[in-house]
Backbone bond lengths (Angstrom), bond angles and torsions (degrees), N, CA, C in turn:
res aa  C-N    CA-C-N  psi(-1)  N-CA   C-N-CA  omega(-1)  CA-C   N-CA-C  phi
1 X - - - 1.434 - - 1.521 107.71 -
2 X 1.305 116.73 127.38 1.460 121.03 -175.89 1.521 114.52 -99.30
3 X 1.344 118.09 -29.25 1.456 120.37 -175.27 1.521 110.02 -154.25
4 X 1.337 116.37 147.09 1.458 122.31 173.13 1.523 107.57 -151.75
5 X 1.334 117.10 135.07 1.458 119.85 178.34 1.532 109.55 -105.46
6 X 1.339 116.07 179.71 1.465 120.69 -174.25 1.525 112.57 -62.60
7 X 1.330 117.79 -41.60 1.467 119.24 -179.47 1.532 110.92 -67.41
8 X 1.321 117.24 -35.64 1.465 120.08 176.38 1.525 110.80 -67.30
9 X 1.328 116.65 -37.65 1.477 120.01 176.70 1.520 110.48 -61.79
10 X 1.338 116.92 -43.03 1.467 120.21 178.28 1.521 111.54 -62.01
11 X 1.325 116.70 -46.39 1.465 120.73 179.57 1.527 110.98 -63.52
12 X 1.309 116.18 -41.56 1.460 120.82 179.74 1.521 111.03 -65.51
13 X 1.325 117.06 -40.48 1.458 120.70 178.55 1.524 111.24 -62.79
14 X 1.326 117.63 -41.12 1.466 120.78 176.80 1.528 111.28 -63.11
15 X 1.322 117.15 -42.27 1.463 121.12 178.25 1.525 111.21 -64.34
16 X 1.311 116.36 -41.93 1.465 120.95 179.45 1.522 110.33 -61.12
17 X 1.315 117.64 -42.46 1.468 120.94 179.88 1.522 111.16 -63.20
18 X 1.335 117.07 -36.27 1.468 120.86 177.89 1.525 112.06 -69.01
19 X 1.327 116.65 -36.83 1.462 121.17 -172.66 1.523 114.12 -104.77
20 X 1.320 117.40 7.26 1.463 120.71 -170.58 1.521 114.11 -56.83
21 X 1.310 118.13 -35.82 1.463 119.34 -178.43 1.529 112.65 -70.77
22 X 1.323 118.07 -8.77 1.457 121.52 178.81 1.524 112.50 -93.23
23 X 1.311 117.13 -8.33 1.461 121.10 179.74 1.514 111.71 88.51
24 X 1.303 115.95 127.24 1.461 121.42 -176.93 1.513 108.82 -136.04
25 X 1.315 115.59 138.02 1.463 120.83 176.09 1.520 108.61 -145.66
26 X 1.310 115.89 156.71 1.454 122.29 177.09 1.515 108.78 -123.59
27 X 1.305 114.77 143.60 1.460 119.84 178.00 1.523 109.00 -129.07
28 X 1.313 114.26 145.22 1.463 122.72 174.47 1.520 113.81 60.47
29 X 1.318 118.40 33.59 1.466 121.35 174.53 1.528 107.97 -77.62
30 X 1.308 116.36 124.02 1.466 120.40 179.78 1.525 110.29 -65.32
31 X 1.323 116.25 161.77 1.467 121.85 -175.39 1.530 112.22 -54.97
32 X 1.330 117.48 -44.84 1.467 120.95 -179.10 1.531 111.03 -63.39
33 X 1.310 116.29 -42.51 1.464 121.47 178.96 1.523 109.66 -65.62
34 X 1.304 116.43 -45.96 1.469 120.87 179.77 1.525 110.70 -59.83
35 X 1.315 117.85 -40.53 1.459 121.76 179.01 1.526 110.94 -64.75
36 X 1.316 117.39 -42.95 1.470 120.02 177.53 1.526 110.77 -64.76
37 X 1.314 116.88 -37.56 1.468 120.09 177.52 1.530 110.22 -66.47
38 X 1.304 116.80 -37.24 1.466 120.30 177.51 1.527 110.06 -65.62
39 X 1.323 116.79 -47.31 1.468 120.89 -177.98 1.532 112.29 -65.21
40 X 1.322 117.54 -30.58 1.468 120.82 -179.27 1.531 113.05 -83.33
41 X 1.328 117.56 -7.43 1.457 120.93 178.39 1.518 114.62 96.61
42 X 1.315 117.27 -1.69 1.467 120.32 -178.67 1.525 110.85 -64.18
43 X 1.318 116.82 -43.96 1.464 119.98 -179.23 1.522 111.42 -61.57
44 X 1.319 116.96 -37.26 1.468 120.83 178.91 1.523 110.77 -64.69
45 X 1.332 116.38 -40.43 1.470 120.87 -177.45 1.524 111.68 -68.96
46 X 1.329 118.00 -45.67 1.470 118.62 -176.23 1.521 113.64 -94.03
47 X 1.333 117.15 -15.79 1.461 120.69 179.27 1.517 112.17 92.25
48 X 1.307 115.52 138.43 1.470 120.11 -176.46 1.527 112.30 -65.49
49 X 1.327 117.55 -24.05 1.464 119.60 179.56 1.527 112.69 -72.48
50 X 1.331 117.34 -10.51 1.465 121.22 179.07 1.521 112.67 -94.12
51 X 1.317 117.11 16.51 1.458 122.97 170.74 1.521 106.62 -107.88
52 X 1.312 116.52 120.81 1.465 120.98 -174.95 1.529 110.23 -118.18
53 X 1.301 115.44 146.10 1.463 120.32 177.86 1.522 111.81 -70.30
54 X 1.324 116.37 -36.52 1.467 120.73 -178.25 1.522 109.97 -124.47
55 X 1.305 116.51 149.77 1.458 121.85 178.25 1.525 110.15 -59.51
56 X 1.324 117.11 -41.87 1.467 119.98 -179.27 1.533 111.16 -61.66
57 X 1.337 117.50 -34.28 1.466 119.74 176.75 1.529 110.68 -64.09
58 X 1.332 116.43 -41.30 1.457 120.84 178.73 1.519 112.21 -64.71
59 X 1.327 116.27 -41.80 1.466 120.62 179.01 1.528 110.29 -64.60
60 X 1.320 117.13 -43.96 1.468 120.29 179.63 1.526 111.38 -63.69
61 X 1.332 117.26 -40.66 1.467 120.54 178.63 1.526 110.14 -63.11
62 X 1.342 117.05 -42.29 1.459 120.68 178.53 1.521 110.84 -63.78
63 X 1.339 117.18 -43.46 1.459 120.54 179.33 1.521 111.16 -61.01
64 X 1.323 116.61 -39.84 1.455 120.45 179.68 1.532 110.83 -65.41
65 X 1.326 116.94 -41.94 1.472 120.46 178.00 1.517 110.59 -63.72
66 X 1.334 117.02 -40.05 1.463 120.95 179.56 1.529 111.31 -63.00
67 X 1.329 116.90 -39.52 1.468 120.29 179.13 1.520 111.45 -66.19
68 X 1.329 116.87 -31.00 1.461 121.37 -177.10 1.526 112.25 -86.83
69 X 1.330 117.81 -15.90 1.464 121.68 -177.21 1.521 109.71 -69.66
70 X 1.335 116.69 143.50 1.464 119.44 177.01 1.525 110.40 -66.20
71 X 1.316 116.36 148.01 1.453 122.55 179.86 1.518 108.82 -74.52
72 X 1.333 116.46 130.77 1.461 121.12 178.95 1.518 109.07 -87.90
73 X 1.334 115.72 138.49 1.458 120.30 178.22 1.517 109.31 -82.20
74 X 1.314 116.61 141.18 1.452 121.11 175.22 1.514 108.94 -81.63
75 X 1.321 115.77 137.88 1.465 120.25 -179.99 1.515 109.32 -106.35
76 X 1.335 115.46 151.92 1.464 121.45 176.60 1.522 108.82 -67.81
77 X 1.326 117.77 145.49 1.468 118.91 176.36 1.518 110.70 -64.40
78 X 1.312 116.29 150.81 1.467 120.99 -179.02 1.520 110.05 -63.77
79 X 1.323 116.47 142.31 1.462 122.04 -178.07 1.524 111.55 -66.03
80 X 1.325 118.08 -24.65 1.463 120.90 -177.48 1.519 112.14 -61.85
81 X 1.292 118.59 -25.31 1.458 121.64 -178.33 1.507 113.67 -90.59
82 X 1.347 117.69 -0.43 1.461 120.46 -177.13 1.520 110.19 -102.31
83 X 1.330 115.22 144.63 1.452 120.24 178.50 1.512 108.35 -119.34
84 X 1.301 116.37 125.93 1.464 121.82 176.74 1.507 108.77 -107.29
85 X 1.320 116.02 141.51 1.462 120.14 175.81 1.518 109.24 -76.70
86 X 1.324 113.82 137.66 1.462 118.62 174.10 1.512 108.79 -101.56
87 X 1.311 117.66 141.04 1.464 120.49 -178.70 1.478 111.05 -105.37
């Protein structure tokens, strides 16, 4: 990432808050961009450890978190959405 302005930081922060439970990381953010992200609160929200120097580092960190995450159980679909034929 080469440049980010204040309005982009605001939009990005809103998107991050919506998607935060899915895991977010940034790679190759230049010093100026990283500083603006820090000042806008983005770094605080996603954590400084989620800024990676290389894309491969970010992918590996995400893969490691995924392996450590608890397995979610699949739930049956709600009965309200099912239609049964009556005879």
